[in-house]
C-alpha positions as CSV (number, residue, x, y, z in Angstrom):
1,L,-57.7,59.7,23.6
2,H,-59.9,56.7,22.6
3,D,-56.9,54.5,21.6
4,I,-54.9,55.2,24.7
5,I,-57.9,54.5,26.9
6,A,-58.7,51.3,25.0
7,R,-55.1,50.0,25.6
8,G,-55.3,51.0,29.3
9,L,-58.6,49.2,29.7
10,V,-57.0,46.0,28.2
11,R,-54.0,46.3,30.4
12,S,-56.1,47.0,33.5
13,G,-57.2,43.4,33.6
14,R,-53.8,42.5,34.9
15,Y,-54.0,44.7,37.9
16,V,-57.5,45.8,38.9
17,S,-58.4,42.8,41.0
18,M,-55.3,43.3,43.0
19,I,-55.9,47.1,43.3
20,H,-59.5,46.4,44.5
21,R,-58.3,43.9,47.1
22,V,-55.6,46.4,48.5
23,F,-58.0,49.3,48.4
24,E,-60.7,47.3,50.3
25,E,-58.1,46.3,52.9
26,E,-57.1,50.0,53.3
27,G,-60.6,51.4,53.3
28,I,-60.3,53.2,50.0
29,P,-63.2,53.3,47.4
30,K,-62.6,50.8,44.7
31,D,-63.6,53.3,42.0
32,L,-60.3,55.1,42.7
33,A,-58.5,52.3,41.0
34,Q,-59.0,54.4,37.8
35,V,-56.6,57.0,39.2
36,A,-54.0,54.5,37.8
37,M,-55.6,54.8,34.3
38,I,-55.1,58.6,34.3
39,E,-51.7,58.5,35.9
40,S,-50.0,55.7,33.8
41,S,-52.5,53.8,31.8
42,F,-51.6,50.9,34.1
43,I,-48.0,50.7,32.9
44,P,-45.7,49.6,35.8
45,R,-42.6,51.4,34.4
46,A,-44.3,54.5,33.2
47,H,-41.9,57.5,33.7
48,S,-42.6,61.2,33.5
49,P,-40.2,64.0,32.6
50,K,-40.7,65.2,36.2
51,T,-39.3,61.8,37.6
52,A,-42.7,60.5,38.6
53,H,-42.7,56.7,38.1
54,G,-44.8,53.6,38.1
55,I,-48.5,52.8,37.9
56,W,-49.3,55.4,40.5
57,Q,-46.7,58.0,39.3
58,F,-45.0,58.5,42.7
59,M,-42.3,61.2,42.9
60,P,-39.1,59.8,44.6
61,K,-39.7,61.8,47.8
62,T,-43.4,60.7,48.2
63,G,-42.5,57.1,47.3
64,R,-39.9,57.1,50.1
65,Q,-42.4,58.7,52.5
66,Y,-44.6,55.6,52.0
67,G,-41.8,53.0,52.2
68,L,-41.0,52.5,48.5
69,T,-37.2,52.0,48.0
70,C,-35.6,53.7,45.0
71,N,-32.0,53.1,44.2
72,A,-29.7,51.7,41.5
73,V,-30.9,48.1,42.2
74,V,-34.6,48.4,42.8
75,D,-37.4,51.0,42.2
76,E,-40.4,49.8,44.2
77,R,-42.5,52.5,42.6
78,S,-42.7,49.9,39.7
79,D,-43.8,47.1,42.0
80,P,-47.6,47.1,41.3
81,E,-48.7,45.7,44.7
82,K,-46.2,47.7,46.9
83,A,-47.0,50.9,45.0
84,T,-50.7,50.2,45.2
85,R,-50.4,49.8,49.0
86,A,-48.5,53.1,49.1
87,A,-51.1,54.9,46.9
88,A,-53.9,53.7,49.2
89,K,-52.1,55.1,52.2
90,H,-51.4,58.4,50.4
91,L,-55.1,58.7,49.3
92,S,-56.2,57.9,52.8
93,Y,-54.0,60.6,54.2
94,L,-55.3,63.2,51.7
95,H,-58.9,62.3,52.4
96,E,-58.3,62.7,56.2
97,L,-56.7,66.1,55.4
98,F,-59.5,67.4,53.1
99,H,-62.5,65.3,54.1
100,D,-63.5,65.2,50.5
101,W,-62.5,62.8,47.7
102,Y,-62.5,65.4,44.9
103,L,-60.1,67.7,46.9
104,A,-58.0,64.6,47.7
105,L,-57.7,63.8,44.0
106,A,-56.8,67.3,43.2
107,A,-54.1,67.2,45.9
108,Y,-52.9,63.8,44.5
109,N,-52.2,65.6,41.2
110,A,-51.0,69.0,42.4
111,G,-49.7,68.3,45.9
112,E,-51.6,69.1,49.1
113,G,-49.8,72.4,49.6
114,R,-51.1,73.9,46.4
115,V,-54.6,72.9,47.1
116,L,-54.5,74.1,50.7
117,R,-53.0,77.5,49.6
118,A,-55.8,77.8,47.0
119,M,-58.4,77.1,49.6
120,E,-56.9,79.6,52.0
121,K,-56.6,82.3,49.4
122,T,-60.2,82.0,48.1
123,G,-62.0,80.8,51.2
124,L,-63.5,78.0,49.1
125,T,-63.8,74.4,50.4
126,D,-65.5,72.9,47.3
127,F,-63.4,71.5,44.5
128,W,-65.8,72.5,41.7
129,Q,-65.9,76.1,43.0
130,L,-62.1,76.1,43.3
131,A,-61.9,74.8,39.7
132,A,-64.2,77.6,38.5
133,S,-62.2,80.2,40.4
134,G,-59.2,80.0,38.0
135,I,-56.7,79.6,40.9
136,L,-55.8,76.0,40.2
137,K,-53.7,74.9,37.2
138,A,-55.7,73.6,34.2
139,Q,-54.0,70.2,34.6
140,T,-55.5,69.9,38.1
141,V,-58.9,71.3,37.1
142,N,-59.1,68.6,34.4
143,Y,-57.6,65.8,36.5
144,V,-60.7,65.2,38.7
145,P,-63.2,65.0,35.8
146,A,-60.7,62.7,34.0
147,V,-60.7,60.2,36.9
148,I,-64.5,60.4,37.0
149,A,-64.7,59.8,33.2
150,A,-62.3,56.9,33.4
151,T,-64.4,55.4,36.2
152,L,-67.6,55.7,34.2
153,I,-66.0,54.1,31.2
154,A,-64.5,51.2,33.2
155,K,-67.9,50.4,34.7
156,N,-69.6,50.3,31.2
157,P,-67.0,50.3,28.4
158,L,-69.4,49.1,25.7
159,H,-71.7,52.1,26.3
160,Y,-68.9,54.4,25.6
161,G,-67.7,52.7,22.5
162,F,-65.0,50.3,23.9
163,E,-65.0,46.6,23.1
164,V,-62.5,45.3,25.6
165,E,-60.7,41.9,25.8
166,Y,-59.1,42.3,29.2
167,E,-55.7,40.8,29.9
168,K,-55.8,38.0,32.6
169,P,-55.1,39.0,36.2
170,L,-51.5,38.3,37.2
171,E,-51.1,35.1,39.1
172,Y,-48.0,34.9,41.2
173,E,-46.6,33.6,44.5
174,T,-44.2,35.5,46.8
175,L,-40.9,34.0,47.7
176,L,-38.7,35.5,50.4
177,L,-34.9,35.4,49.6
178,D,-32.4,35.6,52.4
179,R,-29.5,36.8,50.1
180,P,-29.1,38.4,46.7
181,I,-29.5,36.1,43.8
182,R,-29.5,36.3,40.0
183,L,-32.9,35.9,38.5
184,R,-31.6,33.4,36.0
185,H,-30.7,31.1,38.9
186,L,-34.4,31.0,39.9
187,V,-35.5,29.7,36.5
188,T,-36.9,26.3,37.1
189,G,-37.4,25.0,33.6
190,E,-40.4,25.3,31.2
191,N,-42.8,26.6,33.9
192,V,-40.9,29.8,34.7
193,S,-38.7,31.7,32.3
194,L,-36.3,34.6,32.9
195,E,-38.7,36.8,31.0
196,D,-41.5,35.7,33.3
197,L,-39.5,36.6,36.4
198,Q,-38.6,40.0,34.9
199,R,-42.2,40.7,34.0
200,L,-43.4,39.8,37.5
201,N,-40.7,41.9,39.2
202,P,-40.7,45.1,37.2
203,E,-39.2,46.9,40.2
204,L,-35.8,45.3,39.7
205,R,-33.4,47.4,37.8
206,T,-30.8,44.7,37.5
207,E,-30.9,40.9,37.2
208,V,-29.7,40.6,40.8
209,T,-32.2,40.9,43.7
210,P,-31.4,43.5,46.4
211,R,-29.6,42.8,49.6
212,S,-31.9,43.2,52.7
213,A,-31.4,42.4,56.3
214,E,-35.0,41.2,56.6
215,G,-34.9,39.4,53.3
216,Y,-36.2,40.4,49.9
Protein backbone atom coordinates (compact mmCIF):
# COMPACT_ATOMS: atom_id res chain seq x y z
CA LEU A 1 0.00 0.00 0.00
CA HIS A 2 3.02 2.28 -0.37
CA ASP A 3 1.42 4.54 -3.00
CA ILE A 4 -1.86 4.86 -1.08
CA ILE A 5 -0.02 5.74 2.13
CA ALA A 6 2.19 8.21 0.25
CA ARG A 7 -0.86 10.05 -1.12
CA GLY A 8 -2.46 10.01 2.34
CA LEU A 9 0.65 11.52 3.90
CA VAL A 10 0.67 14.33 1.34
CA ARG A 11 -3.05 15.00 1.94
CA SER A 12 -2.65 14.85 5.72
CA GLY A 13 -0.81 18.17 5.64
CA ARG A 14 -4.18 19.82 5.03
CA TYR A 15 -5.77 18.49 8.20
CA VAL A 16 -3.33 17.22 10.81
CA SER A 17 -2.72 20.56 12.55
CA MET A 18 -6.49 21.02 12.95
CA ILE A 19 -6.90 17.41 14.18
CA HIS A 20 -4.10 17.88 16.72
CA ARG A 21 -5.72 21.07 18.00
CA VAL A 22 -9.15 19.46 18.40
CA PHE A 23 -7.71 16.30 19.99
CA GLU A 24 -5.70 18.39 22.44
CA GLU A 25 -8.84 20.33 23.39
CA GLU A 26 -10.72 17.04 23.91
CA GLY A 27 -7.91 15.25 25.77
CA ILE A 28 -7.22 12.69 23.04
CA PRO A 29 -3.64 11.55 22.21
CA LYS A 30 -2.46 13.37 19.09
CA ASP A 31 -1.07 10.12 17.66
CA LEU A 32 -4.64 8.96 17.08
CA ALA A 33 -4.84 11.46 14.20
CA GLN A 34 -3.57 8.56 12.10
CA VAL A 35 -6.88 6.74 12.57
CA ALA A 36 -7.96 9.05 9.74
CA MET A 37 -5.18 7.66 7.53
CA ILE A 38 -6.49 4.11 7.97
CA GLU A 39 -10.15 5.10 7.75
CA SER A 40 -10.11 7.37 4.71
CA SER A 41 -6.58 8.40 3.71
CA PHE A 42 -7.70 11.91 4.80
CA ILE A 43 -10.38 12.20 2.08
CA PRO A 44 -13.36 14.27 3.35
CA ARG A 45 -15.88 12.66 0.99
CA ALA A 46 -14.58 9.09 1.28
CA HIS A 47 -17.55 6.71 1.21
CA SER A 48 -17.68 3.00 1.97
CA PRO A 49 -20.13 0.40 0.59
CA LYS A 50 -21.50 0.11 4.15
CA THR A 51 -22.45 3.85 4.11
CA ALA A 52 -19.58 4.99 6.35
CA HIS A 53 -18.55 8.47 5.23
CA GLY A 54 -15.96 11.21 5.68
CA ILE A 55 -12.43 11.41 7.04
CA TRP A 56 -13.46 9.48 10.15
CA GLN A 57 -15.86 7.11 8.34
CA PHE A 58 -18.88 7.64 10.56
CA MET A 59 -21.95 5.52 9.96
CA PRO A 60 -25.12 7.68 9.76
CA LYS A 61 -26.41 6.54 13.18
CA THR A 62 -23.10 7.16 14.97
CA GLY A 63 -22.72 10.51 13.23
CA ARG A 64 -26.15 11.63 14.45
CA GLN A 65 -25.28 10.38 17.94
CA TYR A 66 -22.44 12.91 17.99
CA GLY A 67 -24.39 15.77 16.45
CA LEU A 68 -23.49 15.40 12.76
CA THR A 69 -26.43 16.27 10.50
CA CYS A 70 -26.94 14.06 7.46
CA ASN A 71 -29.71 14.87 4.98
CA ALA A 72 -30.27 15.82 1.33
CA VAL A 73 -28.67 19.26 1.79
CA VAL A 74 -25.73 18.63 4.11
CA ASP A 75 -23.64 15.70 5.35
CA GLU A 76 -21.53 16.96 8.22
CA ARG A 77 -19.59 13.70 8.30
CA SER A 78 -17.68 15.38 5.43
CA ASP A 79 -16.99 18.52 7.47
CA PRO A 80 -13.36 17.93 8.56
CA GLU A 81 -13.53 19.97 11.77
CA LYS A 82 -17.04 18.98 12.92
CA ALA A 83 -16.34 15.32 12.16
CA THR A 84 -12.99 15.51 13.97
CA ARG A 85 -14.72 16.90 17.05
CA ALA A 86 -17.23 14.03 16.85
CA ALA A 87 -14.43 11.48 16.40
CA ALA A 88 -12.63 12.84 19.47
CA LYS A 89 -15.79 12.51 21.56
CA HIS A 90 -16.40 8.99 20.25
CA LEU A 91 -12.82 7.92 20.98
CA SER A 92 -13.09 9.46 24.45
CA TYR A 93 -16.28 7.48 25.10
CA LEU A 94 -14.65 4.23 23.94
CA HIS A 95 -11.60 4.84 26.12
CA GLU A 96 -13.80 5.47 29.15
CA LEU A 97 -15.61 2.21 28.38
CA PHE A 98 -12.53 0.01 27.89
CA HIS A 99 -9.80 1.91 29.81
CA ASP A 100 -7.38 0.92 27.05
CA TRP A 101 -6.58 2.62 23.73
CA TYR A 102 -5.99 -0.61 21.79
CA LEU A 103 -9.41 -1.96 22.79
CA ALA A 104 -10.91 1.47 22.05
CA LEU A 105 -9.42 1.36 18.54
CA ALA A 106 -10.72 -2.17 18.01
CA ALA A 107 -14.17 -0.94 19.06
CA TYR A 108 -13.92 2.06 16.72
CA ASN A 109 -13.51 -0.45 13.90
CA ALA A 110 -15.86 -3.24 14.97
CA GLY A 111 -18.29 -1.49 17.32
CA GLU A 112 -18.13 -1.68 21.09
CA GLY A 113 -20.76 -4.42 21.24
CA ARG A 114 -18.62 -6.91 19.31
CA VAL A 115 -15.55 -6.21 21.42
CA LEU A 116 -17.50 -6.42 24.68
CA ARG A 117 -19.03 -9.74 23.62
CA ALA A 118 -15.61 -11.10 22.66
CA MET A 119 -14.22 -10.08 26.07
CA GLU A 120 -17.18 -11.63 27.87
CA LYS A 121 -16.93 -14.87 25.90
CA THR A 122 -13.18 -15.32 26.42
CA GLY A 123 -12.63 -13.57 29.75
CA LEU A 124 -9.74 -11.69 28.12
CA THR A 125 -9.17 -7.97 28.73
CA ASP A 126 -6.04 -7.47 26.59
CA PHE A 127 -6.40 -6.61 22.91
CA TRP A 128 -3.39 -8.66 21.80
CA GLN A 129 -4.66 -11.75 23.59
CA LEU A 130 -8.11 -11.19 22.07
CA ALA A 131 -6.49 -10.84 18.64
CA ALA A 132 -4.63 -14.13 19.12
CA SER A 133 -7.78 -15.93 20.31
CA GLY A 134 -9.35 -15.90 16.84
CA ILE A 135 -12.65 -14.52 18.10
CA LEU A 136 -12.30 -11.09 16.48
CA LYS A 137 -12.64 -10.61 12.72
CA ALA A 138 -9.40 -10.33 10.76
CA GLN A 139 -10.26 -6.74 9.78
CA THR A 140 -10.32 -5.72 13.46
CA VAL A 141 -7.25 -7.80 14.34
CA ASN A 142 -5.32 -5.97 11.60
CA TYR A 143 -6.83 -2.54 12.28
CA VAL A 144 -4.96 -1.73 15.50
CA PRO A 145 -1.50 -2.65 14.11
CA ALA A 146 -2.37 -0.61 10.99
CA VAL A 147 -3.01 2.51 13.11
CA ILE A 148 0.26 1.92 14.98
CA ALA A 149 2.13 1.47 11.69
CA ALA A 150 0.61 4.65 10.22
CA THR A 151 1.63 6.55 13.36
CA LEU A 152 5.22 5.33 13.16
CA ILE A 153 5.41 6.21 9.45
CA ALA A 154 3.91 9.68 10.03
CA LYS A 155 6.49 10.41 12.73
CA ASN A 156 9.46 9.46 10.52
CA PRO A 157 8.36 9.00 6.89
CA LEU A 158 11.85 9.13 5.40
CA HIS A 159 12.97 6.21 7.55
CA TYR A 160 10.19 4.10 6.02
CA GLY A 161 10.89 5.12 2.42
CA PHE A 162 8.50 8.08 2.00
CA GLU A 163 9.66 11.44 0.66
CA VAL A 164 6.70 13.68 1.42
CA GLU A 165 5.86 17.15 0.22
CA TYR A 166 2.90 17.90 2.48
CA GLU A 167 -0.05 19.98 1.31
CA LYS A 168 -0.39 23.25 3.19
CA PRO A 169 -2.79 23.33 6.15
CA LEU A 170 -6.19 24.72 5.23
CA GLU A 171 -6.63 28.37 6.16
CA TYR A 172 -10.18 29.54 6.58
CA GLU A 173 -12.53 31.76 8.53
CA THR A 174 -15.99 30.84 9.79
CA LEU A 175 -18.97 32.96 8.78
CA LEU A 176 -22.40 32.50 10.38
CA LEU A 177 -25.30 32.80 7.91
CA ASP A 178 -28.75 33.71 9.21
CA ARG A 179 -30.55 32.36 6.13
CA PRO A 180 -29.89 29.93 3.26
CA ILE A 181 -27.78 31.38 0.49
CA ARG A 182 -26.26 30.17 -2.77
CA LEU A 183 -22.52 29.77 -2.55
CA ARG A 184 -22.04 31.67 -5.80
CA HIS A 185 -23.53 34.75 -4.09
CA LEU A 186 -20.70 34.62 -1.55
CA VAL A 187 -18.02 34.81 -4.24
CA THR A 188 -16.19 38.09 -3.66
CA GLY A 189 -13.99 38.36 -6.72
CA GLU A 190 -10.52 37.06 -7.34
CA ASN A 191 -9.76 36.23 -3.69
CA VAL A 192 -12.53 33.62 -3.29
CA SER A 193 -13.90 31.45 -6.09
CA LEU A 194 -16.93 29.15 -6.12
CA GLU A 195 -14.50 26.21 -6.29
CA ASP A 196 -12.74 27.51 -3.16
CA LEU A 197 -16.02 27.66 -1.25
CA GLN A 198 -17.01 24.17 -2.37
CA ARG A 199 -13.59 22.80 -1.41
CA LEU A 200 -13.76 24.45 2.02
CA ASN A 201 -17.32 23.21 2.62
CA PRO A 202 -17.25 19.57 1.50
CA GLU A 203 -20.23 18.80 3.74
CA LEU A 204 -22.60 20.71 1.41
CA ARG A 205 -24.49 18.44 -0.98
CA THR A 206 -26.02 21.34 -2.91
CA GLU A 207 -24.92 24.84 -3.81
CA VAL A 208 -27.36 26.25 -1.23
CA THR A 209 -26.48 26.36 2.47
CA PRO A 210 -28.88 24.71 4.95
CA ARG A 211 -31.71 26.43 6.79
CA SER A 212 -31.05 26.52 10.55
CA ALA A 213 -32.81 28.31 13.40
CA GLU A 214 -29.50 29.10 15.11
CA GLY A 215 -27.78 30.00 11.83
CA TYR A 216 -25.42 28.00 9.66
